[in-house]
N, C-alpha and C positions, 0 to 999 in steps of 0.2 A: 823607260825600259819597264811596264808595270814589271815588278814581281807577280810569280803565284807559287802557295807554298799549302801544302798540306798538312795532314796531323802526323803525328811521330807517335806511332806506337809499335811496338815490338821489334824497334830498330827497322821501319819500314814505312816510307811516307806515305801516308793513305788517302783517300778523301773521308769525308763522313760520306756519314751511311745516307743519310738523306741526299748528298750530291751540292746540300749549300755550301756558298762562300760567303765572306763578308770582305767589307773595302776597309784600308789601311789606309790612311789619308796623310800627307803631307803638311805638319805645321805651315811651314813657311808659303807653299806654291798654295797648297789645299788642294789640292789633283792628288788624284790615284795614286798612291803609291807600292800597292800589293794586293789582293786578291789575295785571302787564305782560307780556308775548310769551315765551316760552322758550322762545330760541333754539337749535338744534344745528350737526351740522358744516354740512350745506346751507346754512344761513343764512351762518352766513359765511361759505362761498364768494360768495355771493350780493352778499356785503358788500365783500373783495376785489374782486371784478369790476367793484363801480362805482367801487371808490377805484380802482383801475386803467384803467378808460378815462376818470375824469376827470384824471388826471395830468398830460396833458399840454398840456391848455390851460390848468389853471389854473397848471403849470410857469413855464405861459412868457406869464400874463396878467402886463400892464402893473404896473409896482411898487407905483404912486400910485393905482388900479384896487386892489388885492390891499391896500395901504396905508387904503382909507376903509371895509373892510368891519371891520376890527377895530376904528380908531375909533366904528363907527355901531356895533356890537357891544356899546362900554364906554357906550357912552352910552344902549343900549336896555337893558342890562342894568342898569345903577344907576335908570332907572325903575322898572325893578319890585323893587325893594328890599323892599316891605311882605308882596307875594307870595311874596317869593324866602324868606321871613322864613318866613312861615305852614309853605310845603312845608318848610323844613329843621327847623322844631318837628315839623310831624308827623312827617314820613321820617327822622329823623335823633336826636331830640330835642333838638335846638342851642338855646342860648339867645338872645332876641334880639340882644345883643351881638354873639354872636359871629357870629351870620347876618350880622348887616351888615359882620361886617371882613370874612366873607366874601369879599361885593359889594364893596365898596370895594376889597378887594386886587385880586381877578379881575378889574375894571373895569381894574384899571390894570396886572396882565398883559396885557388884550388891546393897550392901550397902548404897551406896551413893545412887545411883536407888532407893532403897524405901526408906530412906531419901527426896528424892526430889517430891516421891509422894504427900507429904501434906506438901510442901513450898508452899510460894504464888505464885499464876500464871496472880497478879495481881495490877492495882492504882486507885485509887480515884481521879479520873482531878478536876479541876479548870474550871470551865464552866462560858462563861459572861452571862449564860440568867437566872433570875431568878431561883430560886425554879427546875432548873435542877441539876440532879447528872448525873457527864461523870465519864465512866469506862475504862481504858484498859486493855482486856481480853483476855489472851494465852488461850488457844486452840489447841488438836491437831488435824494435817495436813491431815491425813488420813495414807494410805500405802506408806509405804522411804523402798526406794531399800537402800542395807548397803551392801558395798567390805570388807573386810576382809583380812588381809594381812596374809603369812605365818610367819615373823621374830620374833615375840612374839604371838604365834597363841588362844593363852587363854585370854591375857590382851586384845587385841584387837579384838579377835573373839564377847566377853563380850563386849568391847568397842564396837563393830557397831551398837549393837541393846539395851541395855541398858538404856539410856537416850532417844528415842524415842518411848518407850516401855513404859518408867517410864510414860512421856506426854500424854502417853492413843492410842499412835499411833497404829500399826500393819507394822510388818519387811516382806520382803524376806530376806533371806542373798546369800549372794554370793561368799562363801570362795574362800580364794587359792589357784589353782591346784594342787601346793605345797604343803598344808596342806588342805586338807576337809575337815579331821574329828576334828584335834585339832582348825579347825579355824572356825568350823560353826557346821558340827555336835553333835561334846558333847558339844558344848551352849545349843543346840535343849532336847539334853537329857536332863541335867538338869536339865534345867528350865522345861520340859518338866513333870518331876519327880517332883517341885516342889509347881507341880498345876495351870500351865500357859494353857490357853482354849486354846480348836484345833484349826489351823488356824493362829492365834495371830503369831508366828512366824513357817516360813518354811524358810526350805530349798534347795536350788539350787546347786548340786555342776555339773561340767563340761571335758568334754576336753579340754586342754589346746590348740587345735585346731579351738575349739568354742567359746574361751572367748568374742571373741569380738562382736560376733551376739547374744550372751549372754547378754552381759552390751546392747548392742544397741535394745532389745525387751524389758527388764527391764525399762531402761531406761526413753524408748518410747512411753510404757502404761500410755496412758494416767487418768492411776487411780492411778499411781503413783505419787503423791507430790511433796517429796524431795529425795534431792540421800545425802549419808553419804558415805565415799569414803577414804582409810584410804592403802596405796601405794607408790611406784615410782612418782616423780615427774609428769616422761614422759606418765606412765600412767592415770594419774593424767590429765593430759592434756587430755587425748582426754576424758574422763571421766566427764569432766569439759565443756567439747565445746558437748558434747551430751545431756547434762542439761539446758547449754545454751540455746541449738537449741530446744530445747524439755520449753523452761523460767521455769524451774522448780531448786531453791534452792539447794545446793549445796553445802554441809560441807566438804572439801578435805584436809587432813592431810600428806603431801608429805614428802620426801626424805630431807634429810639437807648435810649443807660444816661446819661440827662443830668445833669446835677448843674451848682448853683449854689454858689461856694465865696464865703463870707464872710470879707476880709479881715481884718486886728485896725486898721488901719484905715478900717473906714465905718462908714458912716454908720445907727446900728440901725434908724431908723426909716422909712429907703429900703431898707434890708434884708429887711424884714419884706410891707414891700407889693410887692416885686419878688417874692422869694419865694411871696409868696403866688399873686401871677400866674404865675410860671414854675409851679406845681405842679398849679392849680385852672383855671386856662380850659379851656373845654370838658370841662369835669373830668376834665380829665388826658390829655384821648382825642387828643393832638397828638405828631406822631414827637419833637419839641422840646422836650416840659414835662420837667420837672426829678421825675426823683424820688429826687432826693439833695441834703441841703443839710448843705454842708458849711461850720461856721461855727468859726473860730481860737477856742479855747480861753476866752483870754480875754472874751468876749464871748460865750461861750456858754448860761448863765444867762441873762441879760437877755432875746436872744434869744429862746431857747425860752420863756419866758412868755409875753413879746408875739406873737410868732409861733404861739405855739397859740390865743392869748385867741381871734385875729382870726380863724382858721379853725372856732371854734369859733362862731360871729358868722355866717359866711357864709348868705344864702341861701339855700335850696335847695329842690326840689321841682317843680313843673308850668314846664316849661323857654316857655313861652309868657305868664309872668308876668311885667311887664316889673325887675323887683328880681334874678329868679332867678340865683344864680350859677350854682350845681354843680344841673346838671339828671341826665337819665338817662343810664344809660351805654345804646351801642349794643343792645344786648339783657339778657334776665333773664341767660343765659351767662355775659357778659360781667360785669355785677356779680355772681355768683357766684364767678367766677374769680378776683374782687380779696378777696372774701373767703376763699377760700382760702391767697389769697397772706398777707393777715394772720393766719389763724387754722397756719399754721406758721412764721410767724417770731417768735409771741409762745410756738408751741409750741418754741422753740429759747432762748428768755431775753430776747425783743421786751420793749416796754414801751409800752402803747399811751398815748399823752397827750392824744390826742382821736379821738373817733370809734369805730371795729371796730365788729363785732358781725356780724353777718348780713346777706345783702342781701334787698332788698325788692324784690320783681319788678325792673325793671332798675335800681333808684336802689342806691347805696350812702354813706354818709353820710364827709364828708368829715373824710380820719383824718390822725392824722402819728405814725408812732413814733418808737421810740427805741432805742438797745443792740441792732440787729440783727446777729445773726452770719450767718460769709463762709457757713458752711451751711446757712442757711434761701435756700427758694428767694426770695425775693425782692433778695437781695444780686446775685444775675446779672438774674435779668427784668425783660422790663420793664414794670413796672406796666400802664402804659395806662388808668388810672383813676384816683381821687381818694384819691391814698396816696403820701405822701414819707414817707422816713427823713430824719432830722436825727442828725448826725455830727460829729465835733471835732477839728480838728487844731492840734497846737501848732505846726510849721514847716511853708515853701513845701513844702519836699522832702515832706514825710506830705500836705498835702493833694492836690499834682501828684500822689504813689502811690495818692492812695486813688479823684480822681476817673479815674484810666486804669486800674484794676483792672475793666476789663471789655472785654468783646471789640468792643462798640462805641465808635462815633467819630465822630457829628452836632456834638453842639451844645453851651455852655456859659457859664455866665453869672461874671462876677467881678465881688463887690462892694467896692469900695477906693475912696475919697477920694484917692487916689495914683496919679493914670493912671502913671505910668511903673513903681512897682509892680504893678500891674494888668497891664502889656505884659510884665514880664518871665515874670510867671506866663502870659499868654497862651504865649509863645512856645511852648513846653515842653507844653503840652497838643497832643495828638494828633486835633484835630477836623475838620471841614472849617468849620465857625461858633465865633466864642467872641467874646463881645460883655462888656466893660467895662465896668463901675460902669451894669451892666443885667441881665436876665436868656435864660435860656436862647432863651425862640421870640419871635422874629420871623422877616420875612419881606423883603424889598424885592424887585420884580421885574424889576431891573436888576443886581443883585448876584447875586455865583455861588455857588450851594447845592445844597450836599450834603454829603455825610460822608465817612469813610473809614472800616474795617476792616466790621465785621457793620453798617456804615449805606446802604454801597452803594459806588458808582461813577460817575464822573460828575458835572455840575454844570448844572444850568440859570441862566436866567436871563441879561438882553443877549445879548452876542454869544454866550456861554461856551452857552446853547440854542440859538443856529443853527447853531455847530459839532458837536450833536451828535447832529443830522438832516442833517447835509448832509456829502459826500464832494470831499474835494481833489482836483483837477489836478494834476496839472505838465502845461503848453501850453509851445510852444517858437515861435517864429513867425524864420525866417532872412531876412533884409531882402537877404543876399548870397548865391550856392550858396558850399554847402560844400565843403572840397577833404573828400578821398577818398584814403588810401593805395593804392589800382588800382581 
């Protein structure tokens, strides 16, 4: 049965003013999964009107009342785990394991937002004037424009709004055209059912052809005071440029070209399992996925044999099956893109250890390459699919140089049984995240999450998320009359 969804504005589901809709396709089958409203600039204005009207009341809402909304939302979301798993399988081709992980982490993001509501929001400052009390206070900025991607739709849909709302802001959310329900409308449903007042969160969905115009209308509205974007580096540059043009702060969480480094003191079995998870969870469609496995030369033969065998045996196919590890990519075009990266690498001398070949609709086999040259596109491009490259190194210096041979700087994993050795290497990497004796894919709602270089700037998580969506003000209170020179 095909779903039909409208915009969510002012706590109500309403059609686009034009009456237009757009299709939401199921990657596994290629069939229409849903019809959703296709907003235009007028609908964006209505959504911002609603958010602006709700701001004063929400920002003044008692902290404990605001906190209760997030706690109820966490419980409601987890109660809908089965429903969300079905939604994610249909809308984005997610496996059951990935969907359940999305629900669990998103629920904890809500709980962390609840905790942040009552966290300290300022400091008492020293003052050079006698009898003067100085304060640095954090206050909500107003309306926040948020953009959520399709690849971890529930996690990133919730993360797109949770900290901003917890800080007392209102939000207009534009979810990805590939996941308008899971990355947007679902989040609004859960928060509305949890008691979020009307207008505090508004969701506008759109046709892919209108994406640029919707973004420009939303960011360009003078009442929008901050921007939150998670997605590709290519689109992030556009969003960051729009925000800069309008002098609005933007939190950008972008792509990665992440490496897992297997040091000479690693446990081979653990390294194989860790690397397989890092590369193939959600078919490699995670910003923290490992494109590159760098293995010390002394372990390379044993690791490569064991890793290739494990990858070749990963269950693939229908995401609705409980045992599927490698499901479809988000679209046929995405699978063809991965196939072209492999073909180009092979044309430049790479060897396929397992997988490879052409795409089958939105499906592409789990693939491992070696001997990928620097002039191959894959050496620089984010794979964002079930694909990785094995490379070797002889020294820590060489491992760091190869890991850093990218414009990105999001995450890394270092597999070692020697924590001191791992920490020495970790401190040399210019990434926002490093996991020692673990792989590159991890997320905890209380930790600072974000990258360097082309992987974006700003941080989600804990107090860092609140700081990203609040304004610091300096306020003084003179407890006695100051003296003036004239």
